[in-house]
N, C-alpha and C positions, 0 to 999 in steps of 0.2 A: 348437590353435594358441595361441601365446603372445599375451597381451593387450599392446598397445603402450603406451608411456608416454603417448602422446597420448590414448588412450582413458581412461586413468586420470585424466589432467588434466581432461578434459571431464566425466567422471563426478563427480569431486570438486567441480568448479565448479557443476554442476547441483544436486547434493545441498545445497551451501551456499546457493544461491539458494532452493531449496525450503524449507529450514529457516527462512528469514527471514520467510515469509508463512504466514498461516493464514486461516481464514474471517473472523476479525475484522478483517483488513486490507481486505476487500471490503465487508463489512457491519459498521459500527462498533458500539460499545456502545449499546444502546437507551436512550433517555431517556423516562421517563414523566412526563407533565405532571399537574398537580393534578386536571384534569378527566378523567383516565384515557386521554387520547390518547397513543399511543406514537410517538416519532420515532426513526427509524433512519437514520444517515448511510450513504450508499452511495458507494463509490469504484471506480475501475478502475485496473488495474495494467498498465504496459507494461514488458516485460523484453527486453533485447537481450543476447545472449551471443556472444562471439567467442573463438576459441581456435586456436592453431596450434603446430606443432612439427616437428622434424626429427630423425631418427636419422642419425648420421654417424660415420665412423671418424676418430679423431684422427690426428695426424702420426706417432705411433709405430705399430709393427706389431702392435698389440693386436687380439685377435679379437672383443672386445666393442665394441659401438657405444656412442656417447655420445648423449645426448638433450638438445636445447635447445628450450625452448618457453615459452609463456606464454598467458595468457588474460585476459579482462576482461569485466565485466558492467555494464550500465547499467540502472537501475530508475527508473521514474517512477510515482508514485501521484497520481492526479488525482481530485478530488471530482466526483461525478456529480449528486448531489442528496440528497434525503431521502425515505424511505418514511414515510408518515404512516398509522398504523392508528387508525381512529376507533372509538368505543365500539360503534357499530352494525355492526362488522366490515368496513366499507368500507376499502379501501386505496388510497392515492393516491401517485403519484410526483411530487414537486416537482423537476423536471428543471432543472439549472443551464444545460444546453446548448440548451434549447428556446427558440425565439423570438429576436427581434432584440436583446433586452436582454443586457447583459454580466453576468457572474457576480456582481459586487459589487452591482449594482442589484437583481438577483433576491434575493440574500441579505438586503439591507436591507428589501425589501418583505416577504419571508417573516418576518423578525424583527418588523417593524412590525405585521404581522397577527397575531402570536402573542406577546404580552407575556410569557407564561409561559416560552417558549423563551429569550427574552432573559435573564430572571432565572436560568434554569438555566445558560446560558453564563457569565453574570457570576459565579455562585457557583463555577464550575469554575476561574476565573482570579483570584478574589479572594484577597488575602493572608490567611493564617491569623493568629491572635493572636500566634503565635511569630515572625512575620515571613516565614515561607516561603509559597510559592504552592501552592495546591491543584492537583494533577495529575489 
């Protein structure tokens, strides 16, 4: 059976969405603090895909059908929290969505409790000597 243009459109859309993400999108780059504690950012991804199309015959008396279609994708990446791996092998999830506090309050408290993390974030966004910003 011949594969329809709609199937090709959907397959291409999903392959492109798949190529945009990898494991580092969910679990970010680990940051090691001076005391050996490891901080790993964790996010979640929401993906919505829509596609549609139709095969139709044009006004002429041609035997081939025409195809009209389109698709769209929406992606949202939301932070979940941080995995904290301590020297004694304990692992803790600092969850942004836990409790009545909003994300900003939790992040401020987290950074306030860990001055080394604040220094690490500051070094990530501080200007280099040539005027560019560190990524």
